[in-house]
Every structure is written in C-alpha cells, then in structure tokens.
C-alpha positions in Angstrom: 23.7 15.2 -6.3 20.0 14.1 -5.3 18.7 14.4 -1.7 16.8 11.2 -2.2 18.2 9.2 0.5 17.5 8.1 4.1 17.7 10.9 7.1 20.8 11.3 8.5 21.6 10.3 12.1 22.8 13.3 14.1 23.6 11.0 16.9 26.5 9.2 14.9 27.7 12.1 12.6 30.4 11.5 9.7 31.5 14.7 9.1 34.1 17.1 9.1 35.3 18.7 12.3 35.6 22.4 12.9 39.2 22.6 11.8 39.1 20.8 9.0 36.1 22.4 7.7 37.7 25.8 8.0 40.5 24.1 5.8 38.1 23.5 3.3 36.3 26.9 3.1 39.9 28.6 2.9 41.2 26.2 0.2 37.8 26.6 -1.7 38.0 30.4 -1.7 41.5 30.4 -2.7 40.8 28.1 -5.8 37.6 30.1 -6.9 39.4 33.4 -6.6 41.8 32.7 -9.5 41.1 34.6 -12.7 42.1 31.7 -15.1 43.2 28.0 -15.0 41.6 24.7 -14.9 39.5 23.3 -12.1 41.5 22.2 -9.3 40.6 19.4 -6.4 40.0 20.8 -3.2 39.4 18.4 -0.1 39.9 18.2 3.5 40.4 15.1 5.7 39.6 14.5 9.3 39.6 11.4 11.8 36.0 10.1 12.4 35.0 7.4 14.7 35.0 4.1 13.2 31.6 3.0 11.5 30.1 -0.3 12.8 30.6 -1.4 9.1 31.1 0.5 5.6 28.6 -1.8 3.8 26.3 -0.1 6.4 27.3 3.4 5.6 26.8 2.1 1.7 23.6 1.0 2.5 22.2 4.3 3.6 24.3 6.9 1.5 24.4 5.3 -2.0 22.7 7.8 -4.3 20.7 6.6 -7.4 23.1 7.0 -10.4 26.2 7.9 -8.5 29.3 5.9 -8.8 30.8 4.3 -5.5 33.3 1.8 -4.7 33.8 -0.3 -1.5 37.0 -2.2 -1.3 38.1 -4.3 2.1 40.2 -6.7 3.6 38.6 -7.9 6.5 41.7 -9.9 7.8 44.2 -7.4 6.8 44.3 -5.2 10.2 40.7 -3.8 8.9 41.7 -1.9 5.9 38.7 -0.6 4.1 37.6 2.3 1.5 34.4 3.3 0.8 34.3 5.9 -2.0 30.8 7.9 -3.1 30.4 10.0 -5.7 32.6 12.0 -8.2 34.5 15.3 -7.8 36.4 14.1 -10.9 36.6 11.6 -13.4 39.2 10.0 -15.5 37.7 7.9 -18.1 39.6 5.2 -20.2 38.0 4.9 -23.4 37.7 1.5 -25.2 40.6 1.3 -27.6 43.2 3.3 -25.7 46.0 1.6 -26.1 48.2 3.7 -23.8 45.5 3.9 -21.2 48.0 3.3 -18.1 50.3 6.2 -19.2 47.4 8.5 -20.0 45.8 7.8 -16.8 48.9 8.4 -14.8 49.8 11.4 -16.8 46.3 12.6 -15.9 46.4 11.8 -12.2 49.9 13.3 -11.7 48.3 16.7 -13.2 45.3 16.8 -10.9 47.0 15.2 -8.0 50.1 17.8 -8.0 47.8 20.7 -8.3 45.3 19.7 -5.7 44.7 21.8 -2.5 44.5 19.0 0.2 46.0 17.3 3.4 48.9 15.5 3.7 48.7 11.7 3.8 46.9 10.6 7.2 48.5 7.7 7.8 45.9 5.1 7.1 45.8 3.8 3.6 43.4 5.5 1.1 42.9 8.1 3.2 43.0 11.6 1.6 42.8 12.7 -1.9 42.5 9.4 -3.7 41.7 8.0 -7.2 39.6 4.6 -7.4 38.1 2.4 -9.8 39.0 -0.1 -12.8 39.6 -1.0 -16.1 38.5 -3.4 -18.4 40.8 -6.5 -19.2 41.6 -5.3 -22.7 41.6 -2.0 -24.1 38.7 -2.8 -26.4 36.3 -4.7 -23.3 33.5 -3.8 -21.5 31.2 -3.0 -24.8 28.5 -5.9 -24.2 25.3 -4.8 -22.4 26.4 -6.9 -19.4 28.8 -4.0 -18.9 26.4 -0.9 -19.5 28.1 1.9 -17.1 31.3 0.5 -16.8 32.9 0.5 -20.5 36.6 0.6 -20.9 36.7 1.8 -17.4 37.1 4.8 -15.5 38.5 5.9 -12.1 37.0 8.7 -9.8 38.0 11.0 -7.4 35.1 10.5 -4.8 33.3 13.4 -3.4 33.4 11.4 -0.1 35.7 8.7 1.0 35.8 6.6 4.3 39.1 4.8 4.8 39.4 2.4 7.9 42.9 0.6 9.3 43.6 -0.8 12.4 40.4 0.4 14.3 40.8 4.0 12.8 38.8 5.7 10.5 39.5 8.9 8.2 36.9 10.8 6.4 37.8 13.0 3.1 35.6 15.3 1.3 36.5 16.6 -2.0 34.9 19.2 -4.4 36.2 20.7 -8.0 36.6 24.1 -7.9 36.9 26.4 -11.1 38.2 30.1 -11.4 35.2 32.3 -10.6 33.1 29.3 -8.7 30.6 30.6 -5.8 32.8 29.5 -2.9 29.5 29.3 -0.9 28.2 27.0 -3.1 31.0 24.9 -3.6 31.2 24.5 0.6 27.5 23.8 0.5 28.0 20.9 -1.9 31.0 19.7 0.2 29.0 19.9 3.4 26.0 17.9 1.8 27.6 14.7 1.1 28.7 14.1 4.4 24.8 15.5 5.8 23.9 12.6 3.3 25.9 9.7 5.4 23.8 7.0 7.4 26.5 5.3 9.7 24.5 2.5 10.9 21.7 1.6 8.2 20.3 -1.8 9.1 20.1 -4.9 6.8 16.9 -5.9 5.4 15.0 -8.5 7.5 14.9 -11.2 4.8 17.3 -10.3 2.1 16.4 -13.5 0.0 13.3 -15.7 -0.7 14.2 -18.5 -3.0 17.2 -19.9 -4.8 18.1 -18.1 -8.1 18.2 -20.0 -11.3 21.7 -20.5 -13.0 22.5 -21.2 -16.6 25.5 -20.9 -18.7 25.3 -18.0 -21.3 27.5 -20.4 -23.8 27.1 -24.0 -23.2 29.4 -26.2 -21.0 30.2 -28.2 -24.3 31.3 -24.9 -26.1 33.7 -24.5 -22.9 35.2 -27.8 -22.9 35.9 -27.7 -26.8 37.3 -24.3 -26.4 39.4 -25.6 -23.8 40.4 -28.7 -26.4 41.2 -26.4 -29.4 43.5 -24.2 -26.9 45.1 -27.4 -26.0 45.8 -28.3 -29.6 47.1 -24.9 -30.3 49.5 -25.3 -27.4 50.7 -28.6 -28.7 51.8 -26.6 -32.0 53.9 -24.0 -30.2 51.4 -21.3 -30.8 51.6 -20.4 -26.8 52.3 -22.4 -23.7 49.7 -21.2 -21.7 46.4 -19.6 -21.9 43.5 -18.4 -19.6 40.0 -19.1 -20.6 37.0 -17.7 -18.8 33.2 -18.8 -18.5 30.2 -16.7 -18.3 26.9 -17.8 -16.2 23.6 -15.8 -15.9 21.7 -15.9 -12.4 18.3 -14.9 -12.2 16.3 -14.2 -9.0 12.6 -13.7 -8.2 13.6 -10.3 -6.4 16.5 -7.8 -6.6 19.6 -8.6 -4.7 20.6 -6.2 -1.8 24.4 -5.4 -2.8 25.3 -4.5 0.6 24.4 -7.7 2.0 26.1 -9.7 -1.0 29.3 -8.0 0.0 29.0 -9.0 3.6 28.5 -12.4 2.6 31.3 -12.3 0.6 33.6 -10.5 3.4 32.2 -13.2 6.1 33.3 -16.2 3.7 36.6 -14.5 2.2 37.9 -12.2 4.9 41.8 -12.7 3.3 40.8 -11.5 -0.2 39.9 -8.4 -1.8 36.1 -7.8 -1.1 34.8 -5.3 -3.4 32.2 -3.9 -5.3 32.1 -1.1 -7.8 28.7 0.8 -8.6 27.9 2.3 -12.0 24.2 3.2 -12.7 21.8 0.7 -11.7 24.7 -1.9 -11.9 27.3 -3.3 -9.3 30.6 -5.5 -10.0 30.7 -7.6 -6.6 33.5 -10.1 -6.0 36.2 -11.7 -3.8 39.4 -11.8 -5.5 42.6 -13.5 -4.0 45.0 -11.9 -6.5 47.1 -8.7 -5.8 48.5 -7.2 -8.9 50.6 -4.7 -7.2 51.0 -2.6 -4.3 53.3 0.5 -3.8 54.4 1.8 -0.3 57.1 4.4 -1.3 59.8 2.6 -3.3 58.8 -0.4 -1.9 56.3 -2.8 -4.1 54.9 -6.3 -3.3 52.6 -8.5 -5.3 51.8 -12.1 -5.6 52.1 -14.7 -8.6 48.9 -17.0 -7.9 48.6 -19.7 -10.5 47.7 -23.4 -9.8 44.5 -24.2 -8.2 42.5 -27.1 -6.7 39.1 -27.5 -4.7 39.0 -27.6 -1.0 37.2 -30.6 1.1 35.2 -30.6 4.3 37.2 -33.3 5.7 40.5 -31.9 7.2 42.4 -35.1 6.0 41.2 -34.6 2.5 41.7 -31.2 2.7 45.3 -31.3 3.3 46.2 -34.1 0.8 44.5 -32.1 -1.9 47.0 -29.0 -0.7 50.1 -31.3 -0.9 49.1 -32.9 -4.2 48.7 -29.3 -5.7 52.3 -28.5 -4.3 53.4 -32.1 -6.5 51.3 -31.3 -9.5 53.6 -30.8 -12.6 51.0 -29.1 -14.4 50.2 -26.8 -11.9 53.8 -26.1 -10.8 54.4 -25.4 -14.6 51.9 -22.9 -15.0 52.7 -21.0 -11.4 56.3 -20.8 -12.7 55.3 -19.0 -16.2 53.6 -16.6 -13.8 56.7 -15.9 -11.6 59.1 -15.6 -14.3 57.0 -13.0 -16.1 56.7 -10.9 -13.2 60.4 -10.9 -12.1 61.0 -10.3 -15.6 58.9 -7.1 -15.8 59.8 -6.0 -12.2 63.7 -5.9 -12.7 64.0 -3.2 -15.3 62.6 -0.8 -12.7 64.1 -1.9 -9.3 67.3 -2.2 -7.3 66.5 -5.6 -6.4 63.3 -8.1 -6.5 63.1 -11.1 -4.4 61.0 -14.3 -4.1 61.1 -17.5 -2.9 62.3 -20.5 -4.6 59.3 -22.6 -3.9 55.2 -21.6 -4.1 53.7 -21.8 -0.9 49.6 -22.8 -0.4 47.5 -19.9 -0.3 44.0 -21.2 1.1 40.6 -19.2 0.8 36.9 -20.9 1.8 36.7 -22.8 -1.4 39.8 -23.3 -3.0 43.8 -23.7 -2.3 46.3 -21.8 -4.9 49.7 -22.0 -5.5 51.1 -18.7 -4.5 54.5 -16.9 -4.5 54.8 -13.4 -2.7 57.4 -11.3 -4.9 58.8 -7.8 -3.0 61.2 -5.2 -5.0 62.7 -2.2 -4.3 62.1 0.7 -7.2 64.8 2.7 -8.7 62.6 5.7 -8.4 61.8 6.4 -11.9 58.1 4.1 -12.6 55.1 5.1 -11.0 52.6 2.8 -9.8 50.2 3.2 -12.8 52.9 2.4 -15.0 53.8 -0.7 -13.2 50.5 -1.9 -13.2 50.1 -1.4 -17.1 53.4 -3.2 -17.6 52.4 -6.1 -15.5 48.9 -6.6 -16.5 47.7 -9.3 -17.7 49.8 -11.5 -16.0 50.0 -15.3 -17.4 47.6 -16.0 -14.2 44.8 -14.2 -16.4 46.0 -13.8 -19.7 48.5 -16.6 -21.0 52.4 -16.7 -22.1 53.7 -15.3 -24.5 51.0 -12.8 -23.4 50.6 -10.9 -27.2 50.0 -14.6 -28.8 47.6 -15.7 -26.0 45.4 -12.5 -26.1 45.0 -12.6 -29.7 43.5 -15.9 -29.2 41.3 -15.4 -26.1 38.3 -13.5 -28.0 37.9 -16.3 -30.2 38.1 -19.3 -28.1 36.1 -17.7 -25.1 33.2 -16.1 -27.1 32.4 -13.5 -24.1 33.1 -9.9 -23.2 35.4 -9.9 -20.1 34.7 -6.2 -19.2 36.4 -5.5 -15.8 36.6 -9.5 -15.0 40.2 -9.9 -14.6 41.1 -6.2 -15.1 43.0 -4.1 -12.9 41.1 -2.6 -10.2 42.2 -0.3 -7.0 43.1 3.0 -5.6 46.3 5.5 -5.8 46.6 8.4 -3.6 48.4 11.6 -4.0 51.7 10.6 -3.0 51.6 7.9 -5.8 51.2 4.8 -3.3 48.1 2.6 -3.7 47.3 -1.0 -4.7 45.5 -2.8 -7.7 44.1 -6.0 -7.7 42.9 -8.3 -10.2 38.9 -8.5 -10.6 38.5 -12.4 -10.2 35.7 -14.4 -8.6 33.4 -11.5 -9.5 30.2 -10.9 -11.5 28.0 -8.0 -12.3 24.5 -7.5 -10.2 21.7 -5.4 -12.2 18.3 -5.8 -10.2 17.5 -9.4 -9.8 19.6 -10.6 -12.8 23.6 -11.4 -12.5 26.5 -12.3 -14.5 29.4 -14.3 -13.0 32.8 -15.1 -14.5 35.5 -17.5 -13.6 38.4 -18.7 -15.6 40.9 -21.4 -15.9 44.7 -21.8 -16.9 45.1 -24.2 -19.9 48.4 -25.8 -20.9 49.4 -28.8 -22.7 48.5 -31.1 -19.8 44.9 -29.8 -19.3 41.8 -31.7 -19.5 38.5 -30.0 -20.8 36.3 -31.5 -18.2 38.9 -31.0 -15.3 38.9 -27.6 -16.2 35.0 -26.9 -16.5 35.0 -28.7 -13.0 37.2 -26.0 -11.9 35.3 -23.0 -13.1 32.1 -24.4 -11.0 34.2 -24.4 -7.6 35.5 -20.9 -8.8 32.1 -19.5 -9.8 30.7 -20.8 -6.2 32.5 -18.1 -4.5 30.2 -15.3 -5.8 27.3 -17.8 -6.2 27.3 -18.6 -2.6 26.6 -15.1 -2.0 23.4 -14.8 -4.1 21.8 -17.8 -2.7 19.6 -17.8 0.8 
C-alpha cells in the first residue's frame, strides 16, 4: 500500500484502541501459525470518535489506485460507510450468469472462516463486503467502465461505519499460513496511520461551467422510445426502461469528495454514493432501495412513475397530485409492485404492501413509491434475493427477459454499473443494496452521466426525453459551479 498521502493528524486519531489491537495481534498470529489452508480474513473493530465528515476522511486518505467506497444517507440517522483498500476481492466477471449465487457462496466461505469481532450494533460495522455489479452479466466492457468491468465486491482494509452519532473503525488483513505475523500487523496498523480525519475542501473547486453533450443524439433516444412503444403495442412486452448517456467536460478535474458533498446536501434522503476504481469514480444519489435485510426481516421500495418538481409550492403540490392520478404512471408502478411481491413470496412467511402508492419526493423529482416488507422463511440469503429481484421492472421491463433482450439494441449504450445493484453485506448476512440510478462516472475532467425512463404504451417520446433531462440534472447540478 502506497504511503503517498497527506500527513496523519495525531491530535484526532482514527485508530484501533489497545484492546482491539491486542485482539488483532492474537488473531494474526493464530492465522499465520497454521500449517496449511487458504488465507483467512483477520480483523478487529473499535469505537472511535465520530469524524466531522466521512467525505473529509476520504479526501485525505484515499490512495491512488486503491478501491474505495462511500455510501451515505444523511437523513437516515446519519448512516454512512467509508471503505478503503482491499484486504480481499471477489470479482464478478463479465458473462457470469450465476454471479449472485457464486458471490453469495464465496462470501459465505470467507465470512464463516474469518477471525473477527461480532456485530457492533452500527449498520455496516465489522467485517463487511462492499461493492457493485453491472446491470447485466455482460456489461461494463466499454472504456467508460474501465476498472469497474462486470463488477467486484471487496472486503476493505479499513472501514468506518457511522450511525446515530456513533462511529466504528474496522481494520482487516488477509493472513495465509506461514505469513510473518509482524509484517501483517504492521500492514494493518499502516492503514489507520494513513487516515486524515478532517482534510479541508479545496478553496475553489470549480472555475467554469462544464460543457454537456449527448453521447448519442436526442433524436436517437426519441426514435428508440417510439420504436419501443410500437413493439409494446404488438405485445412483445408491456414495459421497457430506456436510458440515455451524456458526456460532461470541465476545464479542470473535479474534486470527487466535493461532488459527493454537494449530492449529500441536495439529496439527503437518497443513497449518496461513490465507488472508486483506479482513476475513475462512479458517483450518484439513488432514491431506490433494492433490498435491505435485518435478520429475517427484509424491506424494499417499489419506485416507478415520476414527474418534475416546481419551485412554486402550489404548482409542486399539483404536480404530485397529478402523478397519483396518472393512469400511465400508476400502471407502470403497479407492474413493479406485482413483480416484487411475486419474487419475495416464495421465500417469505408473509409479505405486505400498501394498496395505494405514496409520493416520495427528492430535490428535483416526485416519485410514486410503495414500501414492501417481508418476513423470510430462513432459507434465502441476501445476495440470492438481490439476484432474484434484479432487475426490477423499474430499471428493466416486463416481462423481464423480453425487455432485457431489447434494451441493448434500442439504447445503443453500455450501462455498466448504472442501474446495477450496489451495496454491502456483513458477516451475519445482513446488509442493503440499492439501485445505481442518478449516477455517472468521473474520470479527471470528464464525466459520463446516465438517466432512464420507463416506456409503456402511452409514452410520448418528447416527454420521455424531457424526463431524462430532469433526472440527469441530479448529478449534473453537483458538477457545476
């Protein structure tokens, strides 16, 4: 691991306390003294002072080339997870059709053999696997997604989880039989020595408005919508989700942590996220939970059907009311609810959802939303269920297989991790995954942003194009001065 970072601040340390360090030392010796077997994950967790901002820690501690992840929900009682480095990686190769099952099996093996502390009571604390996957098994092959590929999930070398004003630090190393325990312990201590809790933002992160252009023309998108409507009317499918890609260029590189700060300020109820791979970062503010598991309880949200917002409170309220009455949007929304219910029921003792959707409002969009909860029967794993749910009709279509076959031809883009499942899972199998919406990839002074819409028989191409503009604004607004 490179030492090319800013100087550590000893007055505000983020490090393991003495008892935690002793536990880690003992576990490393135990794993190293084995005569044979695979490498084991060895970790320890300690409570630490709550950093002023995980984004500030990211700015100071991120190492060139090392993977990193930041996931925050500011309005959800301060939930946050910052993961740096990789003690172990589970790669999801392009074309792996059984990727969720393979991933679940591999994580079960790693987690069950690990030498680690029990759950801390802070979501995401302790031994954790975090990362994402491409929308389809064959996605992520274009140059936009260099470093991301089909996906990977990593066990971070160091992770900080926050919740309700508390914070926990976890340090993890991989130890093989015969390893030098002193070297492995020094490696574990180094990652915390490189943390800088309060690295300030640059004084002037932006100089000028960036230039925005469609990767494929607006006409290509409206024609694709029209073609999709025609195929829907012939009965090929009832709904299909189509996405656009735009390129954004700035006169200087973006400060990714500052972009994440702005997303968090504007979308505090969303999953504000960043995934760093090499010289690129996927960032976004997703409103869509795919699945959250806590013991045998799971919850998700059907999110489909949307409209713009207005700065005029009266008009804004009218737009939300009209969305609730829209036959087109209600029909699109009901497809998502029905599919989620049908997917969860075979794995659950009970599943419940309100009969009518509600309005979920973020900074620039109103959505139709239906919360769904279930009590599992104890057989299905979180990653198995994520694989069963993904992609929901909110990002794919209905019937799923027919829509997924048509999407690449109609869109003409590589979605990569856009609309893919992103999130984390802990040692006990709890965790949460969300859908990688309202997102884009930043590489120096160039960004590629993505946004999609659900197309049904009543869709109007011009209106759908306008909706993508509204959704693209989510990330675009964080890239402007």
